[in-house]
N, C-alpha and C positions, 0 to 999 in steps of 0.2 A: 295724842300721838297715835298713829295707826301702825300696826305691824301687819305686813302683807306677805304671807308665805307663798309657795309655789302654787298651791291650789287656788288661793285668792286671786293671784294675778292671772292664772289660766282662765278663771271664770269671767274675767273682765276684758279679756284679749279680743281685739278685732285687728288682725294683722294689717289690713289695708289702711286703717286709721293710724297704726303705729308707723307704717312706712311714710305716710304723709308728714307725721310729726318729726320723724328722723330726717327727712328731706329738708325740712325747715331749719333744723338744728345744724345740719351740714352746711347749709347756705349761710347761716349766721356766723359759723366758725370761719369760712373762707372769706367773709366780709369783715373779719377781725372784730366781731361783736361779741366775742366770748373770751374768757380767760381760762385757757385750758393748758396747764403746764404739762411738760413731758412726764409720764408716769415715773414714780420712784420705786425701784426694785430692790428688795432686801433678800438675799439668799439665805436659806436655813436648812438644817437637817439633810445635808448632802443631796442637793438636787432640787429641793423645794424652792419656791419663790413666793415672796410676800409683796404684793403690788398695791401701792397707794396712789389714788387718782382723784384729786380735788378738781372742781370745775365750777365756774359761775358765768352768768351772763346778765349784765345790766339791761340789755335790750330785751331779753326774754324774761327777766326778773326771776331768775332761778339760781339756786346755790345748793351745792351738795357734795358729797364725797363718796367714792367707791373704794372698797378694799377687797382684794382677791388673793386667795392662796392657790398656787398651782403645785400639785403633788403628783408627779408622773407615775408613782408606784401605787396610787390609791386603788385603781382597778383591781389589782391583785388582792386587795383587802376588801373588795366588794363595795368600795366607796367612789364618789365622783372625783375626777381629776381636778376639776375647778370648782371651788366654793367661795363664797364671799357675801358681802352685804353692801347695800347702797343706802346712804342716809340722806334724806331730803330735808332741807331746812327752809324755814319761812324767810322770804327775801327781805321783808320789812323788819322783822324782829330777831331773826337768827334762831328762833325756837325750832326744835326738831318736829317736823310734820309727820314723817313716816320713816320706818325702817323696813326695807324690802329684802327678801331673799335674793341674793346676787347671782346664784347659779341659774335660775330660770330667767331672770331679767337679762343676764348676759347672753343667753341663748337667743332670746327674743331680739335683743338689740343687735347682735351679730347677724342674725338673719335679716332683719329690717334694713340694715346698712347695705347688705348685698342685694336686697330687694330693690332698693333705690338704684344701685348700680346696674342691675339687670334691666330695670325699666328704661333707663337712658342709653345703655350700651349693647344690650342683646337685640338680635333681630326680632322684629314684630311677629314673624311667623315661626318662632322657635317652638318646637314640639318635644324634643327629647332632651332630658336633663341627665347628666352623669354626676354621681355623688361619690367622691373618693374620701373614705373615712366613715365611721358608723357610730360616733359618739354622740352626746347631747347636742353639740353645736350643729351636726348634720340635720337634726329635726327642725330647728329654727330656720335653717337655710332653705330646706325644701318647702316649708310653709310660705316663706317670703317669695320664692321664685314662683310658686304656684299662684300667689296673689296677684302677680303682674304679667304672667304669660300663660297661655293656654297649653300647658304641658300634658301630654297624654302618655308618655313613656319615660320611665326612670330607670337608668342603669346604675348598679352599685358595685363598688369594689372597696375591700378593706383588708388590712393586714390579717385580721381574723375573719375568715369566711363566715363562720357561724354568726358573728355579730352582724355582718352584712345581710345575711339571710333573715335574721330576726327583724332588722330595720325594714327590709324589703316587704316582709309579710305585714308589718305594722302599717307601712305606708299604703300598701294595697288594700288594707281594711278601712283606712281612713279617707282615701282619695279614689276617684274614678280614673285610675291609671293602670297601665301594665307595668310590671317590674321584672328585672332580670339581674341576676347576680353573676359577676365575672370573676374569675380567678386573678386576671391581670388587669391593672388600671388602664394600661394602654388599649386593651380590647374594649373596655367599658367606654372609653373616650371616642372610639372609632366613628360612631354615627351621631355624636352628641352635638346639639346646637348650643347648649349651656353646660359648663363644667363648674363644679364647686369642689375645692379641696379643704378639708377640715380634719386634719390629723395632727398628732403630736410629733411627727417625724423630724429628725434633725437632717435628714437626707432627702433628695427629690423622690417623690412617690410615683412618678411616671417618667418615661423617656420619649413618649410620643410627641412629634411636632404638632403644634397647634394648627389645625386646618383652616382654610379660608372661611370666614363667616362666623367662627365660634366666638363665644364670649366666656371668659373664665373669671370666677370669683375665688380668690385665694385668701383664706382666713386663718390657716393653722399656724404659720410661723409668726411668732411674736417676740423672738429673741434674736440677737445678732448672730448666733451660732445655729439657728434653725433655718434650713433651706428646704422648703417643701416643694418648690418649683425648680426644674432644671434651668440653668442660666440661658440656655438656648431659647427658652420661651420669651425672654426679654427681647431677644433679637427679632423674633418672629412677630411679636405684637406690634400692630400699627399704632395702637394707642395704650399707654400704661397710665392708669389713673389711681389715685390714692385719696384718702381722706385728708391727710396733712402731709405736705411735702417734708417738713422737718422731722416729724415723728416717723414716717415711713423710712426715710433714709438712715435714721439712727437706730431703729428698733428691730428691723426684720432682716434676717439673712437673705430672704428672697430678693431683696434689692442691694443689701450690703455686700454680699458675696460677689454678685456680678459687677458691682462698682469696684471692688478690690481687684477683680480679674480684668478690669479695663474694658468691660463689655458695655456698661452704661455709665452715665453721669447724672447728676441732678437735672440736667437739661433734657435728658431722655424722657422724662416724665411729661405726659400730655397735659396734665393739670390736676386740680383737686375736684372731687365729686361735687362739692358744694358750688363751685363755679359753673359746672355743667347744669346743676339744678337752676341756678340763676340765669342761665343762658349766656354767660360770659365766655364759656368755652364750649366747643362742639362736642356732642355725643357721637353716637354712631352716625356715620354719613353714607355708608353703602353696605350692601349685603355681603361683600367680600372681605370687609375689614376684620382683622383679628383684634379683639379688645380684651384687655386684661385689667382687672381691678384688684389691687392688693390692699387688703384691709388689715389694720392693726388696732382699730378701736379708738374711740375718743370718749373721754370722761364726760364731756358735755352732753353726748348722746345718751349715756346712761342716765344722767340727771333728767334729761327731757323724757325719756321712757319712764323713769320713776315718777315724774310728775304727771304723766299720762295715766298711769295706774292709780296714783293718789286721787286725781280729780274724778276719775270714774268711780272709785270706791266711795268718795264723799257724796257724789251725785246719787249713787244707788242707795245710800243710807237715808238720803233726804226724800226719796220717793215713798 
């Protein structure tokens, strides 16, 4: 059995490869070739959440489980908000193949899913990225968007400006891009071609109306009472895309609140990202469309990414 920590996974990562693997897993999900139940959430310690997410695919011959703890007060203690593990099992024998650090894997998985969405929904000539939020998830999102579009400018905005400045400096050191930090999220979005939101906010983090041609990846809201996007964005968007219609309508306030307000219904969704990958549903069709991808995560994607790291680790040991 292998144990792969953050450093192990980081050394094995090729984001473009992961995006391809994730695209295939999303396609398999939408083709109903996976068994991915809705995640089970257990609250504990006044605001914390314990999330349990099993998944398997007979078609992909993969089986595993992801467990995650969400502790919103952890940053005050110098600890990560999201921690967890992914356990990958042998499809034939059920034996444990690997246990992987879930924090890093989640960051990469989250980024890669939005990378797939950006590949199919953002304009080909997109140059400016806006990042709202400055936590771990933002790093994976930036890497994924950079893997599929030629971004040369990144705007940052965060509730804590110091964190945004620190992330902007880190990104400037690692990528050949110009960076700028804004006090207000609305200002950071003004000239953006692609926007990503990755916060733990329970309330909308911007009020700016989405302008023609923009693509937005929203990943922060994963509970029914968390609404990271203003409801108006759902009205403006020409295409609203999700990983799973069932999970998205049940698990995120970004869709659940507008639904309760009578702004959208299940029929308002354009479709699942996996169906766009498969060519069954259209992606971006013109440069003026406003496209919105709302991600809540799928356990089968975590298992596929875990398998990716496992295979690369085994191959490296055999060299």
